[in-house]
N, C-alpha and C positions, 0 to 999 in steps of 0.2 A: 723480063718480067719479074715482079717482086715475088719473094719467098713468102707464100701464105702463112708459114709458121715462124716468121720473123727472123729468117736466117740470112737476110741480105738478098742479093740479086741472084737469080737462077736463069741461065740462058735458055732461049727457046731451043737450041740445039741440043742441050743437056736433056730437057724435058722431052724431046721428039725421040731421044735415044732410050731413055729409061722406061717411057710408057710401054713400048712395044716388047721391051725386053722382059718386063714384068708380067705381061700378058702372056707372051710366048712360053714363059717358064712353065705355066700350068698346062700347056698342050703337049709337053714332052710326056711319053709313055711311062717312063720310070718314075717321074714326079707324080703323075695321076695314079700310078699304082700305089706308091707310097702313101698318099693322102686318102685314097678310097674315092668312089664314085662322085660324092658331093663336094670334094675338095675343100672341106672346111671341117672345124672341129664341131663334134655333135652329131654329124652325118644327117641322115634324113629324118632321124627321130626328132632332132632339134628344129629341122624344117617344118615338121608336121606340128610340133608345138607352137612355133611362129604362127603358122596358118590359123591355129585355133585362137592365138591371142588376137590376130587380125580380124577374127570372125568372118572369114572369106565365105561367099555364098555364091551359087551358080550365076547370079546376076552381076557379080563383080567383074571389072576388068583389071588385072594386076600386072605390074611391071618388075621383073626379077633383073636388077642391075649387077653386072659382072656375073653373068648367068653360068659361065664356065660350060661344062659339058651338057647343061640343061637338066640334070638329074632333079634339081629342087624344082624347077618349073614344071616338069612332068609330074612330080608328087603332088605339088599344089593343085594341078588340074585334075589330075586323077582323083585326089582325095576329096577336094571341095568343089569340084565342078566349075570353077570359075575359068574364064579366058585369061592366058598368061602369055604376055610377051617378054622373052629374054633379050638382053642386049650384053655385048661383050666386045672387047678390043681386040681379041685374038680370032682371025679369020678360021684358024683351024677348029677351034672350039664351037665357033657359031655353025660351021658346015656340019661338024659332027653332032651338033645338037638337033639340027634340022633332020638329019638321017635318022637319029634316034627316034624322034617324033614321029616321023613316017613308019618306022618299024612297029612302033606301039600303037599305031593307028589313032594317034592324038593330034594330027596336025590340023584338025577342025578346031582345036580350042587352043593351040600353041602356035606361036610365031616366034621367030629369032632374027635378030638384026645386028650388024656390025655398028658398034657406036662408042663413043666416050662418055663416061659418066659426068664429065665436067661440061659436056655440050651434047645433051641428049637430042637424037634425032626425032622428037615427037612434039606435037602441039601442047599448048597450055591445056591444064585440066582434063587431060586424056584418060587418067586412070582413077580407080577408087581405092587402090593399095600400091604401095611400093615396098618391095623386099631387097635387101641386099645383105649377104652373108660373107662375113670375114673379108670385106673388100675396101670399107671406108679407109681402114688403116694404111692401105697401099696407095691411096689417092694422093697426088702431089698437092692438089688444091681442094682440100676437104669442104672449105666455105662455098666454092663453086658448085661442087657436087650437091651439097645440101641445098643450095638455092634452086639447082636444077630439079632436084627432087620435089621441092615445094612447087616449082612452076608447073610440072606435068601431073601433080595430084589436084583433084577436085578439092574445093573448099570442104573440109571436113574429112577429107581423105585419110587413110590410115598409113603409117609408116612403121615398117618392122625391120630392126637391124640386128644382126649378131656380129660381134667383133671382140678382138683382143682388147683387154682392159689393163691399164697401167695402175696397179694398186698400191705400190710403194716406190718412193724414191724417184730416180731417173732411169731413162734407158741406158744401159751399159755402153759405153764406147765401141766395145767388140761388135755391137749389133747396128751400128749406124751405116753401113755400106749398103750399096744398092741390092745385093741378093737378099739381105734382111728386109728391105723394104717390100720386095715381092713376097716375103714370108710373113708379112703382117706385123712385125715387131720392131722395125726401125723407127717408125713414127708413131707408135702406140700412144694413145691419150688416157688419162683418167677419165672416169665416167663424167665428171663435172664439165670437162672440157668439150666432150661430145655434145653434151646438152646444151652448153653455151653456144656453140657454134650453129647448131641445128635450130635452137630457139631464135637466134638472130635471123635465120632464114625463113622463119614463120611457123615453126612447130611448137605445140603446147601439150599439156596433159600427159605428161611424161610417166613411164613405168619402166623401171630398170631392174633387172635381177642378174645376180652373178650364177654362172653355171661352170665352176672350176672344174668339175668332173669331165666336161666335154674336152677340155684341153689336155688334161692328164690322159684320158683314154687315147687321144690322137697321138700323143707322144709315145705312149705304150706300143701302139700299132706300128709307128713309123720305125721304132727300135726293132721290133719282132721282123718287120719286112725288111729292114736293112740287113739282118742276119740271113735271111733267105736269099737276099741278092749276092751276098758274100758267098754263100754256099754254092749258088748257081755258077757265080763267076769262077770259083775255084775248081769246079767240076767242068769248066769251059761249056758250060750249056747256055750262057748269055754273054754277049759281048758288052763288057762294061767300061770300054776305053772311052775316055773323055769324062768319066765320072770319078771324082776323088771321094770315095766313100769314107775314107779315114777322116776327111775334113768334115764330112756330113755328120758322122758319129761324134766328132769333138764339140761341132757346133750344138748338136742334140744334147749333149751332155751339159753343156753351159746353159741351154735353155732350161732343161729340167731342174737345175740348181736355182735358177731365177725363179721358176715356178714354185718350187718346194720351200723357197725363203719367204713366199708370200708377195714377191714384186710384180708378178705377172698372172693374170687370170683370163677368164672369158665372160662376156656377158650378152644378154638379150635386151633390146631396147624396143619400146613401143611408144608413139606420139601420134598426135592428129595434126593435120594440116589446119591452121587457124583459118576461121571464117571472119573475113574483115568486112566491116559495114561501112558505107558512106565512101 
């Protein structure tokens, strides 16, 4: 298979290994605790803002791609009254999201499915809105994901994304390994590249806003929770074998320097699925 980002050939074996590793990382309890329930910068407050931008209504059917624990899907359904389907590649996250919907008595407006963003298990023109939060930057074939989003959206349907933004220079070499692919920064793009790829897939009427505070707040949260983990581990109240907290702290410091230098930010994107005539 060709590398969609122009990096040469990428074997199917490598792709089959990386995708589940990225998905399963977010199912780990320690990772989920560090990132919070929503698993993305800005938390549910940014999800709510995205829902308002999309002007979701009870008559809408929305798709949450890479839905994780289902927290965002539940907020959108509860806040705006729309029907939401979440899809994720990690079986543990999908089963957890289904259980959470049942606990919250929202299963009548929520559904969750196992699936790949680059080959969505839904029919054409099935949804009025598509949401994906801090996930596009993890996809290996972003063009395929963009085309799939366009395919499942009705003509004139709304697209709402939040994701990392490359705001200066190149991605540092230290962040090009697969763990950083899962962390949304190994293959982060500038806003113009996202717009170019998604416009080619059939999206227009763009609105893009930077929300750097969402990323800064998440990094501060991770640092504080890493300290709590270290204390718990030191008191032998938590088994942290298999977790290299020193390496995580070092990587976090490097990311913080990148953010503070103005090279990395966070953004919110809105676009419409084009209505094509003839």
